[in-house]
C-alpha positions in Angstrom: 73.0 47.8 123.9 70.3 50.2 123.2 70.9 52.8 120.8 68.2 55.1 122.2 70.0 58.3 123.7 70.2 58.4 127.3 72.2 58.7 130.3 72.3 56.4 132.9 74.0 56.7 136.4 76.4 54.3 135.3 77.6 56.6 132.8 78.1 59.1 135.4 80.1 56.9 137.3 82.1 56.1 134.3 82.8 59.8 133.8 84.2 60.4 136.9 86.2 57.7 136.5 87.5 58.9 133.0 88.5 62.2 134.9 90.8 60.6 137.2 92.7 58.9 134.1 92.6 61.9 132.4 94.1 63.9 135.3 96.9 60.9 135.3 97.2 61.6 131.4 97.9 65.1 132.1 100.2 64.4 134.6 102.0 61.7 132.1 102.2 63.9 129.3 103.4 66.9 131.2 105.7 64.9 133.3 104.0 66.8 136.3 104.6 63.8 139.4 105.4 66.1 142.2 104.4 69.5 143.2 107.6 71.1 142.1 106.8 70.0 138.7 103.0 71.3 139.1 105.1 74.8 140.1 107.8 74.7 137.5 106.5 76.6 134.3 106.6 74.4 131.1 106.4 77.9 129.1 108.1 81.1 130.2 107.8 83.2 127.0 105.8 85.0 124.5 101.7 84.1 125.0 102.0 82.3 128.5 103.5 85.4 129.7 100.1 87.3 129.1 98.2 84.6 130.7 100.3 84.5 133.8 100.1 88.1 134.1 95.9 88.2 133.7 96.1 85.3 136.6 98.3 88.1 139.0 96.2 91.2 137.9 92.9 88.7 139.1 94.7 87.8 142.1 95.3 91.5 142.8 92.3 93.3 141.4 89.6 90.6 141.6 86.7 92.6 141.6 88.2 95.0 138.7 89.1 92.1 136.7 85.7 90.5 137.2 84.0 93.4 135.9 86.4 94.5 133.2 90.2 93.7 133.6 90.4 97.2 131.9 92.8 98.9 134.4 95.3 96.8 135.7 96.9 98.9 138.4 100.6 97.8 138.2 100.8 98.2 134.5 101.2 101.4 132.4 103.1 103.6 134.7 103.0 106.7 135.5 99.3 106.9 133.7 98.2 103.7 134.5 97.2 101.2 131.7 93.9 101.4 129.9 92.6 98.3 128.8 89.1 99.4 127.7 89.8 98.7 124.1 91.1 95.2 124.5 89.0 92.0 125.3 90.1 90.0 127.8 88.0 86.7 127.8 86.7 84.4 130.5 87.3 86.9 133.6 85.8 84.6 135.9 88.1 81.7 134.8 91.0 84.0 135.6 89.6 85.6 138.9 88.9 81.8 140.2 92.6 80.9 139.2 94.1 84.3 140.5 92.4 83.1 143.9 93.7 79.7 143.4 97.1 81.1 143.1 97.0 82.6 146.3 97.2 79.3 148.0 99.4 77.3 145.1 101.3 80.0 143.7 101.1 81.5 140.1 102.4 78.8 137.9 101.0 76.0 140.0 97.6 77.6 139.7 97.6 78.2 136.0 98.9 74.5 135.1 96.0 73.1 137.5 93.3 75.2 136.0 94.8 73.8 132.4 94.7 70.4 133.7 91.2 70.6 134.7 90.5 71.7 131.0 91.9 69.0 130.0 89.6 67.2 132.4 86.1 68.9 131.3 86.9 68.4 127.5 87.2 64.4 127.7 84.1 64.5 130.4 82.2 66.5 128.3 83.0 64.7 124.9 82.0 61.4 127.1 78.9 62.1 128.3 77.7 63.5 124.8 79.0 60.1 123.0 77.2 57.5 125.5 73.8 59.9 124.8 74.4 59.1 121.5 74.8 55.5 122.7 78.3 54.9 121.8 79.9 52.1 124.0 81.4 53.0 127.1 84.9 52.1 125.8 84.8 53.5 122.9 83.3 56.4 124.1 86.2 56.9 126.9 88.8 56.5 124.0 88.1 58.7 121.8 87.0 61.5 124.5 90.6 61.2 125.6 91.6 61.4 122.0 89.7 64.8 121.8 90.8 66.1 125.0 94.5 65.7 124.0 94.0 66.5 120.4 96.7 69.2 119.1 94.2 72.2 119.5 93.6 71.5 122.8 97.3 70.6 123.6 98.4 73.8 121.6 95.9 76.3 123.4 95.6 74.5 126.9 98.1 77.1 128.4 95.7 80.0 127.9 93.0 78.9 130.2 90.6 80.2 127.2 90.7 78.9 123.7 91.1 75.5 125.0 87.4 75.4 126.8 86.4 73.1 123.8 84.1 71.2 126.7 81.2 73.3 124.8 81.4 71.9 121.4 80.3 68.4 122.1 77.1 69.6 123.5 76.9 72.5 120.9 76.8 69.5 118.3 74.6 67.3 119.9 72.1 70.5 120.0 72.7 71.2 116.5 71.7 67.5 115.8 68.6 67.4 117.7 67.5 70.5 115.6 68.4 69.0 112.3 66.5 66.1 112.9 63.2 65.8 110.5 61.7 63.3 113.3 58.8 64.8 115.7 59.4 66.2 118.9 57.8 67.3 121.7 59.0 70.7 123.4 61.7 69.5 126.1 62.7 72.5 128.7 66.0 70.2 129.2 67.0 71.3 125.6 66.6 74.6 125.8 68.2 74.9 129.1 71.2 73.3 127.5 71.2 75.4 124.7 70.6 78.6 127.1 73.7 77.5 129.4 76.2 76.8 126.7 74.8 80.5 124.9 75.9 81.9 128.2 79.3 80.3 129.0 80.5 80.9 125.3 79.4 84.3 125.0 81.0 85.4 128.4 84.0 83.5 127.5 86.4 83.5 124.7 85.0 85.6 122.0 86.7 83.4 118.9 84.7 80.2 120.4 81.7 81.9 120.8 81.9 83.5 117.0 82.6 80.5 115.6 79.6 78.4 117.6 77.4 81.0 116.5 78.7 80.2 112.8 78.3 76.2 113.2 74.7 76.7 115.3 73.8 78.8 112.1 74.5 76.5 109.4 72.7 73.8 111.4 69.6 75.9 111.5 69.6 76.4 107.9 70.2 72.6 107.5 67.2 72.1 109.7 65.0 74.5 107.7 66.2 72.5 104.8 65.5 69.5 106.1 61.7 70.5 107.4 62.6 69.5 110.7 59.6 70.5 113.5 59.5 73.7 115.4 60.2 71.8 118.9 63.3 71.0 117.6 64.1 74.2 116.7 63.3 76.1 119.6 66.7 74.9 121.5 68.6 75.9 118.7 66.9 79.1 118.3 67.4 80.0 121.7 71.0 79.1 121.7 71.9 81.6 118.9 69.4 84.4 120.4 71.3 84.0 124.1 74.6 83.6 122.3 73.9 86.8 120.2 72.9 89.2 123.3 75.2 87.8 125.6 78.2 88.1 123.3 77.3 91.3 122.4 76.7 93.0 125.9 80.0 91.2 127.0 81.9 92.9 124.2 80.1 95.9 123.2 82.8 98.5 124.7 85.5 97.0 123.0 83.9 96.7 119.4 83.0 100.4 119.7 86.2 101.3 120.3 87.5 99.0 117.4 85.2 100.1 114.9 85.4 103.7 115.5 89.2 103.4 115.2 89.9 105.0 118.3 93.0 105.4 120.1 91.6 102.4 122.4 91.5 99.7 119.9 94.0 97.4 120.5 94.5 95.7 117.4 95.2 96.1 114.1 93.6 93.8 111.4 94.6 93.4 107.7 91.7 92.0 105.1 94.9 90.2 103.7 95.0 88.5 107.5 92.0 86.7 106.8 93.4 84.8 103.8 97.0 84.2 106.0 95.0 83.0 108.9 92.2 81.2 107.0 91.2 77.5 107.5 93.7 75.0 105.5 92.3 71.8 105.6 95.7 69.9 104.7 96.4 70.8 108.4 94.2 68.4 109.5 96.3 66.0 108.3 99.6 66.8 108.4 101.6 66.1 111.6 103.2 69.0 113.7 106.6 69.6 113.4 107.6 68.4 116.9 105.8 65.5 116.3 107.4 62.3 118.5 107.5 60.0 115.0 111.0 61.8 113.4 109.5 61.1 110.0 106.5 62.7 110.9 108.1 65.5 112.2 110.1 66.1 109.3 106.8 66.4 107.0 105.4 68.7 109.5 108.8 71.1 109.4 108.8 71.0 105.6 105.3 72.1 105.5 105.8 74.8 108.1 108.6 76.4 106.0 106.6 75.7 102.8 103.0 77.5 104.0 104.2 81.1 104.3 103.2 83.4 107.2 100.2 82.8 109.4 99.2 81.0 112.7 100.9 78.1 114.0 99.1 75.1 113.0 97.3 72.9 115.5 94.4 71.4 113.5 95.9 67.9 113.2 93.8 65.2 114.0 96.0 62.6 114.4 96.7 59.4 112.4 93.6 57.8 113.3 91.5 61.2 113.0 92.8 61.4 109.5 92.1 58.2 108.9 88.4 58.7 110.4 88.2 62.0 108.3 88.7 60.1 105.0 86.2 57.0 106.2 83.8 59.7 107.1 83.8 61.8 103.8 83.7 58.6 102.1 81.1 57.1 103.5 79.1 60.2 103.2 79.9 60.7 100.0 78.5 57.3 98.6 75.0 58.3 100.2 75.0 61.6 99.7 73.4 61.1 96.0 70.5 59.2 97.8 70.1 61.1 100.9 72.0 64.6 100.4 70.7 66.5 103.4 71.4 63.7 105.8 75.1 63.5 105.8 75.4 65.8 108.8 79.6 64.9 108.9 80.0 65.7 105.2 77.7 69.0 105.4 79.2 70.6 108.6 82.8 70.2 107.0 81.5 71.8 103.9 79.8 74.4 106.1 83.6 74.7 107.7 85.7 75.3 104.3 83.0 77.2 102.9 83.1 79.6 105.8 86.8 79.4 106.8 88.9 78.9 103.5 90.7 82.1 101.7 88.0 84.3 100.3 85.4 82.3 102.0 82.9 83.9 104.1 84.9 85.1 107.0 86.7 87.3 104.4 83.6 88.4 103.2 82.3 89.3 106.7 85.7 90.9 107.1 85.5 93.3 104.0 82.0 94.2 105.4 83.7 95.2 108.9 83.3 92.5 111.1 87.5 92.2 110.7 88.4 90.9 114.3 88.2 87.2 113.7 90.7 86.9 111.3 91.9 83.3 112.4 89.0 81.4 110.9 91.9 78.5 111.1 90.6 78.1 114.7 87.0 76.8 113.6 88.7 73.6 112.2 88.5 72.1 115.9 85.0 71.1 115.1 86.5 68.6 113.0 87.7 66.7 115.8 84.2 66.4 117.6 82.7 65.3 114.5 85.3 62.7 113.3 85.5 61.8 117.2 82.1 60.6 117.3 82.0 58.9 114.2 85.1 56.9 115.0 83.3 56.1 118.2 80.6 55.0 116.5 82.2 52.6 113.8 84.4 51.1 116.4 81.4 50.0 118.9 79.9 49.0 115.5 83.2 46.5 114.4 83.6 45.4 117.9 79.9 44.7 118.8 80.3 41.1 118.3 83.8 40.8 120.3 83.9 39.5 123.4 83.7 42.5 125.4 87.0 42.0 127.2 88.7 42.5 123.9 86.7 45.6 122.9 87.5 47.0 126.3 91.3 45.9 125.7 91.4 47.3 121.9 89.3 50.6 123.0 92.3 50.9 126.1 95.3 50.5 123.7 93.3 53.0 121.1 93.2 55.4 124.0 97.1 55.0 124.7 97.9 55.7 121.0 95.8 58.6 120.7 97.2 60.6 123.6 100.8 59.6 122.6 100.3 60.1 118.9 99.1 63.4 119.2 101.3 65.1 122.0 104.9 66.0 121.6 107.5 65.0 124.1 106.9 67.8 126.6 108.0 65.5 129.7 111.4 66.6 129.8 113.0 67.8 132.7 115.8 69.9 131.2 113.6 73.0 130.0 111.0 72.9 132.9 114.3 73.4 135.6 115.4 75.9 133.3 112.3 78.1 133.3 111.9 77.4 136.9 115.6 78.8 137.5 114.8 81.7 135.3 111.9 82.6 137.0 113.4 82.2 140.4 116.4 84.5 139.2 113.3 87.1 138.4 111.7 86.6 142.1 115.4 87.2 143.9 116.1 90.4 141.7 112.5 91.9 142.6 112.6 91.1 145.9 115.9 92.7 146.5 114.6 95.8 143.9 111.3 95.9 146.6 113.8 96.1 149.6 115.7 98.9 148.1 112.8 101.1 146.3 109.8 102.4 148.3 106.7 100.5 147.6 104.7 101.3 144.4 107.9 102.8 142.9 107.6 103.3 139.3 109.8 101.6 136.7 110.5 102.4 133.1 111.1 99.5 130.8 112.9 99.7 127.8 112.8 98.8 124.7 109.3 100.6 124.6 107.2 97.7 123.5 103.4 98.0 123.0 100.5 95.8 124.6 99.3 93.2 123.3 101.4 91.4 120.1 104.7 93.3 120.2 105.8 90.7 118.3 109.9 90.0 119.0 111.9 93.3 119.5 115.6 92.4 118.2 115.9 89.2 120.3 113.5 90.1 123.2 110.7 87.6 123.0 107.1 89.0 123.4 105.6 90.0 126.6 109.1 89.7 128.2 108.4 93.0 130.0 105.5 91.2 132.1 108.2 89.1 133.8 109.0 91.9 136.8 105.7 92.5 137.4 105.2 88.6 137.9 108.0 88.4 140.4 107.2 91.6 142.8 104.3 92.7 144.7 104.1 96.5 144.7 106.4 98.3 141.8 104.4 99.7 138.7 105.8 99.5 135.5 105.6 101.1 132.5 104.7 98.7 130.2 101.4 97.7 129.3 99.8 100.8 126.9 97.7 100.0 123.9 99.9 100.3 120.7 97.7 103.4 119.4 97.3 104.9 123.0 98.3 108.3 123.4 100.8 107.1 126.4 102.1 104.6 124.2 103.0 107.4 121.7 104.7 109.0 125.1 107.0 106.2 126.1 108.0 105.5 122.6 109.0 109.4 122.6 110.8 109.2 126.0 113.0 105.7 124.6 114.3 107.8 121.8 115.4 110.7 123.5 119.2 110.9 124.5 120.5 109.5 127.8 120.7 112.6 129.9 117.0 113.8 128.5 115.9 110.3 129.0 116.9 110.4 132.4 115.4 113.9 133.0 112.0 113.3 131.6 111.8 109.9 133.5 112.8 111.5 137.1 110.4 114.2 136.1 107.4 111.8 135.8 108.3 110.2 138.7 110.2 107.0 137.7 112.5 105.5 140.2 114.6 102.8 138.3 115.2 102.2 134.4 114.9 98.5 133.5 116.7 97.8 130.1 116.2 94.4 128.5 119.4 94.3 126.6 117.9 92.0 123.9 115.8 94.5 123.0 118.9 96.4 121.3 120.8 96.0 118.3 123.4 97.1 120.1 122.8 94.7 123.4 122.3 98.5 124.7 125.8 98.9 125.0 126.0 102.7 123.9 123.2 103.6 126.1 124.0 101.6 129.3 127.9 103.7 128.5 126.0 106.9 128.7 123.9 105.8 131.5 127.3 105.0 133.7 128.8 108.4 132.5 126.1 110.4 133.6 126.7 108.8 136.8 123.9 106.8 137.6 123.8 104.6 140.4 123.5 100.4 138.7 122.1 97.8 140.8 123.6 94.3 140.5 121.8 91.7 138.5 122.0 88.2 138.0 124.6 87.5 135.3 122.5 85.1 133.8 119.6 87.9 133.4 120.2 89.9 130.2 119.4 92.9 132.5 120.8 96.4 133.3 119.2 98.4 136.2 119.9 102.3 136.9 118.4 104.0 140.2 116.6 107.5 139.1 116.1 110.5 141.5 112.2 110.8 140.8 111.2 114.6 141.8 109.5 115.3 144.9 106.3 116.4 142.9 106.1 114.1 139.6 104.0 115.7 136.9 102.5 113.7 134.1 103.5 114.5 130.8 101.2 116.3 128.1 99.6 113.7 126.1 98.6 116.0 123.6 101.6 117.2 122.7 102.2 116.6 119.2 106.2 116.6 119.6 104.8 112.9 120.9 103.9 111.7 117.5 106.7 109.0 115.7 109.1 110.7 113.9 109.4 110.2 110.2 112.8 108.9 110.5 113.3 107.6 114.2 117.2 107.2 113.4 117.7 110.8 113.0 118.7 113.2 115.8 116.3 114.1 118.3 117.7 117.5 118.0 116.7 118.5 114.0 114.3 121.0 113.2 112.1 121.3 111.6 110.9 118.0 113.4 109.2 115.7 110.9 106.6 113.5 112.1 104.7 110.7 110.8 101.4 111.4 111.6 99.0 109.0 110.0 99.0 106.6 106.8 102.9 105.6 106.7 103.9 102.1 107.1 107.0 101.4 109.6 110.3 102.8 108.4 112.7 100.8 106.3 116.5 101.7 106.2 119.8 100.4 104.3 123.2 102.3 104.9 122.7 105.5 103.2 118.9 105.2 102.6 115.7 105.3 105.3 112.2 105.6 103.4 108.4 105.0 103.8 105.8 103.3 101.8 102.3 104.1 102.2 98.9 103.5 100.2 96.8 106.6 98.8 97.1 109.4 101.5 99.8 110.0 104.2 100.2 112.9 106.5 103.4 114.3 107.3 103.9 116.7 110.4 106.5 119.6 110.9 106.9 120.9 113.8 109.0 124.5 114.0 110.2 126.0 117.4 110.2 130.1 117.3 108.8 132.4 114.6 107.6 131.3 110.8 109.8 130.1 108.3 110.4 129.3 104.9 111.3 125.4 104.8 113.0 123.4 102.0 112.1 119.9 101.8 113.9 117.4 99.7 112.6 114.1 99.3 113.1 111.4 96.7 110.0 109.4 95.8 109.1 106.3 93.7 106.0 104.0 92.8 104.0 102.8 89.7 105.4 104.3 86.8 102.9 106.9 85.1 101.0 107.5 88.7 100.7 111.1 89.9 101.5 112.4 93.7 101.0 115.7 95.2 102.1 117.3 98.4 99.4 119.8 100.1 99.7 122.4 102.7 95.7 122.3 103.2 94.2 122.8 99.8 97.4 124.7 98.3 99.2 122.2 96.1 103.3 122.8 97.0 104.6 120.2 94.4 103.4 117.8 91.9 105.3 114.8 90.3 104.8 112.0 88.2 106.5 108.6 89.5 108.8 106.1 87.8 109.5 102.7 88.4 113.2 101.7 89.7 115.3 104.3 91.9 113.8 107.1 93.6 114.3 110.4 92.0 115.0 113.6 93.8 112.8 116.3 94.4 112.5 119.7 96.6 109.7 122.0 97.7 109.5 124.8 99.7 106.8 125.9 102.3 106.1 128.7 104.7 105.5 127.0 108.2 104.4 128.9 111.3 105.5 128.4 114.7 104.3 124.9 116.3 102.8 121.9 113.7 102.0 121.8 110.5 100.1 119.3 108.9 100.9 118.2 104.5 99.1 115.9 103.0 100.8 113.1 100.4 98.0 112.2 97.7 98.8 109.1 95.3 96.8 109.1 92.1 97.3 105.8 90.6 97.0 102.1 90.8 98.2 100.4 94.4 99.9 97.2 94.4 100.8 94.2 97.1 104.0 92.8 97.2 102.9 89.5 97.6 104.1 86.6 100.1 104.6 87.4 103.2 104.1 91.1 102.7 100.6 91.8 103.2 100.7 95.4 102.6 98.6 97.7 100.0 101.4 100.4 98.2 101.1 103.2 96.2 104.3 105.4 96.7 107.6 105.5 98.4 108.9 108.3 100.1 112.9 107.9 100.9 115.9 110.8 102.4 112.9 113.1 103.7 114.8 116.4 104.9 113.8 119.4 105.7 115.9 122.8 106.3 115.4 126.3 107.6 117.8 128.6 105.8 
């Protein structure tokens, strides 16, 4: 066998056979042997619902989705959702999947495209391994291992983060650039670099960013090795095109994020860079749902002890973990003589230098590039390097064997790699339960659309922001997307970005007493109130009782769905609410009566409220704004509150530049105080200002804390 890098026609034929084998492996791993299996959702909770929603939006609005995905027409009623500050990657992939869904159905389309991702990942790895001169059977075996690695399996449902077929050719490109051997200019390498950069730059921002990180590290190594300029050109082309494409594709979102505009969707805390950092132990720790019970127990124990963070998915498998130790040991033995030639070891060290807690990514976050907190995702590059390494070693070990024996061992290795890296996903019971649930929503949606006019507006409770609202009591994230997926024309209130004025309005309305809630919704043109009872501590019992007492007509709901639906009577000429009304701001104490006056508002700088039976409090760091809304004429108002914080720290309360209260804080129980202030009619903003050392509670709590205000009340004698 020649080790000269090449790709012959036989390799392309074998790649086609591998594609078929990978598709069969997908069917076996997920138990999708019939069309009904492909149409039954494996997951119907959390992130997969957002993926399905993107596909649905792309099917209904293909040109808008291809351009920006900024204005999904059926979300964010009554204003319309504005996702300008929320980047939606891989728009072309979602538009194509959306068009496919017109023929296959939504879930089947998403699962077919996800399966295609596994195929592309396997074929890409195989062709790159063949180009490196690896024997076809071992290239195919470890291609399947890479395609079904834990990372690709966990992220496959997103149709985005699992597009790792770009990584093997990127590793080749980096290796080509870092070789010190002479080379003549080759347009095909330039074309490869440009094509990879275009796809990554227009695709998932995380993959693009980490590809740039790995490419930059390779370029640095190439300079250190004094590689000839002709070898550097393709990698330089890749980095230049990637940067330009990435900036062009994400500029609007970046500006919204860094300006702190209301349209910025995701809040990032610098402590996230440690919580979501790369943890090299996760390359070898099996997941908690491993097929082998003893290994699964190890994973569950680790998961329970690791603290908060993203679920871990960098597990390389048993063979991959052995290959990791083998590669590091082999490189370490040669490092003293040839330190710059240990590509695998240097690559792994670069990943660690960048991704570990307090690594380079944390420093970039501190400098303002605070979007890419989950540096653990860069760990997938280890699967590429270790896969190439093991394919080479296996080919070398079996080189003198009879070819049939080598092929048989490679086949067994491939089966083991796929089996050992994947949990048991073929069970029918969970899929059948999801299919029944989806069918119940579709039947309910069809009944509602027969009852209401086309395009009717539906207000959903509890009010939840988009994206990443998290679990609200017992209601999983993105659950409010289910009715959109089950209907064709209805418009839903869910979909406003967390900090948008429209979300403040829906939060405000959701807190109103039942009679005022109904009046506000009908004035805004809503025809239906949709209540997911899991989102309420009392399962919405009190609210449902009041709505029934108000005489609202209640729609029949299948008993297996945790919903209560009430017909509304929208006014003939709906009026959009005034989003500039200060009273839409979050109440300082959401549990207080909505009729209390003056109205206390948490304007800026406060952490979410906390409660105990006789206490309600908020923490802040150094400054926090308190709003007071007063109806009628100017009045003298008494503020009563208790404060606490680090001992000997100073806390002041200011009205403009006028100090109306000052106190010294003490450890322990909050100390009661009061202050008098004259308020004009309308909104008055007071500033709490802390002078002292802040602290962090530690553990799973990332907050920076300075002072606490407890049981804040305002009265106007």
